[in-house]
C-alpha positions in Angstrom: 84.0 127.3 134.0 87.4 127.0 135.8 89.7 124.5 134.0 93.1 123.5 135.3 95.5 121.6 133.0 98.2 119.4 134.8 101.1 119.3 132.3 100.1 122.2 130.2 103.3 122.5 128.2 102.7 119.3 126.0 102.2 119.9 122.2 98.6 118.7 122.2 97.8 119.8 125.8 98.6 123.4 125.3 96.8 123.6 122.1 93.8 122.2 123.9 94.2 124.7 126.6 94.3 127.6 124.2 91.0 126.2 122.3 89.3 125.9 125.8 90.4 129.5 126.9 88.9 130.8 123.7 85.4 129.5 124.7 83.1 132.2 126.2 83.0 131.8 130.1 86.0 129.4 130.4 88.9 130.3 132.9 92.1 128.3 132.2 95.2 127.7 134.4 97.9 125.2 134.1 101.0 123.8 135.7 104.3 122.0 134.2 107.6 121.1 135.4 109.1 122.1 132.0 107.7 124.3 129.0 109.6 124.9 125.7 108.8 126.8 122.6 106.5 126.8 120.7 104.3 126.1 123.8 105.9 128.6 126.0 105.6 131.5 123.4 101.9 130.4 122.5 100.6 130.1 126.2 102.5 133.4 127.0 100.8 135.1 124.1 97.3 133.9 125.5 98.1 134.9 129.1 98.2 131.2 130.1 101.9 130.9 130.8 102.2 129.7 134.4 104.1 132.1 136.6 106.4 129.5 138.0 107.5 126.3 136.6 106.7 123.0 138.8 103.7 121.5 140.6 101.8 123.6 142.8 99.0 121.6 144.7 97.8 124.8 146.3 96.4 125.8 142.8 94.0 122.7 143.0 90.9 123.9 144.8 87.0 123.3 145.0 86.6 126.2 142.8 87.8 124.0 139.7 85.1 122.5 137.6 87.5 120.2 135.9 91.1 119.0 135.8 92.5 117.9 132.4 95.4 115.4 133.1 98.5 115.4 130.4 100.3 112.2 129.5 103.4 113.7 131.0 102.2 113.8 134.5 102.7 110.7 136.6 100.4 109.0 139.1 102.2 110.6 142.1 101.9 114.1 140.7 101.2 116.3 143.8 98.5 118.3 141.7 96.9 115.0 140.7 96.9 113.7 144.1 95.2 117.0 145.6 92.6 116.8 143.0 91.7 113.3 143.7 91.6 114.1 147.3 89.0 117.0 146.8 87.0 114.6 144.4 87.2 116.8 141.5 86.4 115.9 138.1 89.5 114.5 136.3 89.6 114.2 132.4 92.3 112.8 130.3 93.0 114.8 127.2 90.9 112.3 124.9 88.2 112.1 127.5 87.7 115.9 127.4 87.6 115.8 123.5 84.9 113.4 123.5 82.8 115.2 126.4 83.0 118.2 124.2 82.0 116.5 121.0 79.7 113.6 122.1 76.7 115.1 120.2 78.6 115.7 117.0 79.6 113.4 114.0 83.2 112.4 114.8 85.5 111.3 112.1 88.6 109.7 113.7 91.8 108.6 111.8 94.0 106.1 113.1 96.9 103.8 111.9 100.6 103.4 112.5 101.5 105.8 109.8 99.8 108.5 107.7 97.2 109.6 110.3 98.4 113.0 110.7 98.5 113.7 106.9 95.0 112.0 106.4 93.4 114.0 109.0 95.2 117.2 107.7 93.6 116.5 104.3 90.0 115.9 105.7 90.3 119.2 107.6 91.8 121.2 104.7 89.1 120.1 102.2 86.3 120.8 104.8 87.8 124.3 105.6 88.1 125.1 102.0 84.5 124.2 101.3 83.2 126.1 104.3 82.4 123.3 106.5 82.9 124.1 110.2 84.7 121.3 112.3 86.2 121.0 115.8 89.3 119.1 115.5 92.6 117.7 117.0 95.5 117.1 114.7 99.1 116.4 115.4 100.8 119.0 113.0 100.3 122.7 112.0 98.1 122.9 108.9 98.0 125.7 106.5 95.3 128.0 107.2 94.4 127.0 110.7 95.5 128.9 113.8 96.3 126.0 116.1 96.2 122.2 116.3 93.0 122.0 118.4 89.5 123.6 117.9 86.4 123.3 120.2 83.3 125.1 119.6 79.4 125.2 120.3 78.5 125.7 116.7 80.3 122.8 114.5 78.3 119.8 113.6 81.5 117.8 113.0 84.6 116.8 114.9 87.6 115.6 113.1 90.4 113.7 115.4 93.8 112.2 114.8 93.5 109.0 116.7 96.6 107.9 118.6 96.8 104.4 120.0 99.2 105.1 122.6 98.2 105.2 126.2 95.7 107.8 127.6 97.2 109.0 130.7 98.9 107.7 133.9 95.5 106.8 135.3 94.0 105.2 132.0 96.0 102.5 130.3 93.6 102.3 127.3 94.6 103.5 123.9 93.6 107.3 123.3 91.4 106.4 120.2 89.3 104.1 122.1 87.7 107.1 123.9 86.5 108.8 120.9 83.7 106.4 119.6 83.9 107.5 115.9 80.8 107.6 113.7 83.4 107.5 110.8 86.7 105.5 111.4 89.7 105.2 109.3 92.6 103.1 109.7 95.6 103.5 107.4 97.6 100.5 108.1 99.1 98.4 111.2 102.9 98.3 111.5 104.1 97.4 115.1 105.2 100.4 117.2 105.2 101.3 120.8 106.9 98.1 122.0 107.1 99.5 125.4 103.2 99.4 125.6 102.4 96.6 123.0 105.3 93.9 123.8 104.0 91.6 121.0 102.6 92.3 117.6 99.3 90.5 118.5 98.5 93.0 121.3 99.3 95.9 119.0 96.9 94.5 116.4 94.2 94.0 119.2 94.2 97.7 120.2 93.1 98.5 116.5 90.3 95.6 116.8 88.9 97.2 119.9 89.0 100.6 118.1 86.9 99.2 115.3 84.5 97.5 117.9 83.8 101.1 119.3 82.5 102.5 116.1 79.1 104.0 116.8 76.1 102.1 115.6 75.7 102.2 111.8 79.0 103.9 111.7 81.6 103.6 108.8 85.0 101.8 108.7 87.3 103.1 106.0 90.6 100.7 105.8 93.5 100.2 103.5 92.6 97.1 101.8 96.2 95.6 101.2 96.9 95.5 104.8 96.0 91.8 105.8 95.4 92.6 109.5 93.0 95.4 108.5 91.1 93.0 106.1 90.7 90.5 109.0 89.5 93.2 111.5 87.0 94.3 108.7 85.9 90.7 108.2 85.1 90.5 112.1 83.4 94.0 112.4 79.9 94.2 113.5 77.3 93.6 110.8 75.8 97.1 111.3 79.3 98.9 110.5 79.7 99.9 106.7 82.8 99.0 105.2 85.0 100.9 102.8 88.2 99.3 101.7 90.5 101.8 99.6 94.0 101.7 97.8 95.9 104.6 96.2 93.7 107.2 94.7 94.0 107.3 90.9 93.8 110.7 89.2 95.2 112.7 86.4 95.1 115.9 88.5 98.4 117.5 89.6 98.5 117.3 93.3 100.5 119.4 95.9 101.7 116.2 97.7 103.5 113.2 96.1 104.2 109.5 96.7 102.0 106.4 96.9 101.5 106.7 100.6 100.0 110.2 100.3 97.6 108.9 97.3 96.4 106.1 99.8 95.9 108.8 102.4 94.1 111.0 99.9 91.8 108.1 98.9 90.9 107.5 102.7 90.3 111.2 103.3 88.1 111.3 100.1 86.0 108.5 101.4 85.5 110.0 104.9 84.3 113.3 103.3 82.0 111.5 101.0 80.2 110.1 104.3 79.2 113.8 105.2 78.2 114.8 101.8 81.3 116.1 100.0 81.3 114.8 96.5 84.3 113.4 94.7 84.5 116.2 92.4 84.4 118.8 95.2 87.1 116.9 97.2 89.6 116.6 94.2 89.2 120.2 93.3 89.9 121.4 96.9 92.7 118.9 97.7 94.9 120.2 94.9 96.0 122.9 97.0 97.1 120.8 99.8 100.9 120.9 100.2 101.2 118.6 103.3 100.9 119.2 107.2 104.0 120.4 108.9 107.0 118.0 109.3 105.5 115.5 106.8 107.5 115.7 103.6 107.8 119.3 104.1 109.9 121.0 101.4 112.6 122.8 102.8 114.6 124.1 99.9 114.4 123.6 96.1 117.3 124.8 93.7 117.7 124.0 90.0 119.8 120.8 90.5 119.0 119.8 94.2 116.2 119.7 96.7 115.7 119.2 100.4 112.8 117.8 102.5 112.2 117.2 106.3 109.8 114.8 107.8 108.8 113.3 111.1 109.4 109.7 110.1 110.9 107.6 112.8 109.1 104.1 112.9 110.1 101.6 110.3 107.0 101.8 108.2 107.0 105.8 107.9 110.9 105.7 107.2 110.5 103.3 104.4 107.4 105.1 102.9 109.0 108.6 103.1 112.2 107.3 101.6 110.4 105.5 98.8 108.1 108.5 98.1 111.3 110.7 97.4 112.9 107.9 95.5 109.8 107.7 93.2 109.5 111.5 92.7 113.2 112.0 92.0 114.4 109.0 90.2 117.4 110.7 88.5 118.8 112.4 91.6 121.1 110.8 94.1 119.1 110.4 97.5 120.8 111.3 100.6 118.7 110.2 103.8 119.4 110.9 107.6 117.3 109.7 110.3 117.3 109.9 114.1 116.5 107.1 116.4 114.7 109.0 119.3 111.6 107.5 120.3 111.2 104.8 123.0 110.6 101.9 120.6 113.3 102.8 118.1 115.9 102.7 120.8 115.0 99.1 122.1 117.4 96.4 121.0 114.7 94.0 120.4 112.8 96.4 118.2 115.9 97.4 115.9 115.4 94.4 113.5 112.1 96.0 112.3 114.2 98.6 110.6 115.6 95.9 108.1 115.9 97.3 104.6 114.0 100.5 105.5 116.7 102.7 104.0 117.6 100.7 100.9 116.4 103.0 98.5 118.6 105.7 99.6 122.1 106.0 97.8 123.8 107.4 101.1 122.0 106.8 104.3 122.8 108.0 107.8 121.2 106.8 111.2 122.1 108.8 114.4 121.1 108.0 118.0 122.4 109.6 121.3 123.6 106.9 124.0 122.6 109.5 126.7 118.9 109.3 125.5 119.0 105.5 125.5 120.3 105.8 129.3 117.8 108.4 130.1 115.1 106.1 128.9 116.5 103.4 131.1 116.9 101.2 128.1 119.4 98.1 127.4 122.6 100.2 125.8 122.8 99.5 122.1 125.8 99.9 120.0 126.5 101.4 116.4 127.3 97.9 115.1 124.0 96.5 116.4 122.1 99.4 114.7 124.1 98.9 111.3 123.2 95.2 111.6 119.6 96.0 112.2 119.3 98.3 109.2 120.9 95.5 107.1 122.0 97.6 104.0 125.5 98.5 103.1 124.6 102.1 102.3 124.0 102.7 106.1 126.5 104.7 108.5 125.6 105.1 112.1 126.7 108.0 114.3 126.4 108.8 118.0 127.8 112.2 117.8 125.7 114.9 116.0 128.9 117.1 115.2 130.3 114.0 113.6 127.1 113.3 111.7 127.1 117.1 110.5 130.7 116.8 109.2 129.8 113.7 107.1 127.0 115.5 105.7 128.9 118.5 104.8 131.5 116.4 102.9 128.8 115.4 100.2 128.7 117.3 96.9 124.8 117.9 96.5 124.7 118.5 92.9 121.9 116.5 91.3 120.8 115.4 94.9 117.7 115.1 96.9 118.3 115.4 100.7 115.8 114.0 103.1 116.3 114.5 107.0 113.8 112.7 109.4 113.3 112.8 113.1 110.6 113.1 115.8 113.6 115.1 117.6 116.1 117.6 116.4 119.3 115.5 116.1 120.4 117.0 119.5 119.7 120.7 119.0 120.1 121.0 115.3 118.0 123.5 113.4 117.1 121.0 110.7 115.8 123.5 108.0 118.6 125.9 108.4 121.2 123.0 108.1 119.7 121.7 105.2 119.7 124.9 103.5 123.4 125.3 104.3 124.4 122.0 102.8 122.4 122.7 99.6 123.9 126.2 99.0 127.4 125.1 100.2 128.5 122.8 97.4 
């Protein structure tokens, strides 16, 4: 099988390319107009790094059995146009995952927050118990070589289900294509305002996801979310409903925070549907210390600690800050976050952040006006951002050097430091910077 990846450099796409290339009899090629590490190094190590950066329609020939289209590629991509001209089979990322796992039991984890961690928990327990699974997850997990796996032998497939658009050719939410046998929804908090301009439209995409559960499938949902309760009430009669709350246990776990106990309960219910007992799950999950960039411990000293997290949306930001506050009630909490995603930088979405950082003693918010300009959004000001967060502990920065200087001025004795971003605060090595801060004073 000859498979070509258009936009092979994406986090998910390059992991899928590596997974496909590892299958016997598959030959993989790819193109992209920019490839950065870790994708660049990973592709190079596997012999899959394109010789030239850019789009090369001459690579698209009738010898290709399939083309996989990444979200980064636009409708007028020259390779895509050539593939359509030749009548080649074109898959989006989620379409190809479904095609490869349509005869397997699919566990799909969706929701506005917690889906990466919950997916990681399910996979961690299955792996520890020796249960083989294909998978796609949005973070690196301890004990797993990569973020995507496809095989001819696994009976199960575990996917992190994203509600964002599928591709330039397909406006459906990605998780609509997976048709789960076992579906989880962790909660609904408005996000991706550029795709779902109203909250009602956003809720509807989750309602559609539940309607696409396979016959006699299972729907596992957080019972304290009013929108999820309504979706469950309207679900098909053949779907088995499993509401959940935070897991109650006296066992010592490797993760903390109420949101993680909720994620853990959802993961346990999913595992129960494939024959894993509660006792087996709880014994295995005690060694789970989180997915990469999800409340990841960076440094721990006798009187201070530092974490980093991917949190950027309001619900994720609030849950992460509250978890650290609960874990370290007697420490000063210093939190810094970056507005980096499309939604977070939209003026009409900013009010969703009201009170999100209230539990921090000192809070910093950073955004780069050039990123706002690059995304072709209406300019926002530091005053607008501060007013949106609406708590006096918040200071807003638009210069990364000034933010770093302000963080260096703090005495970190008896302090929990938390830095959150889906980016890098404009080129910052977050773990190294946090270590510098903790060791500096």
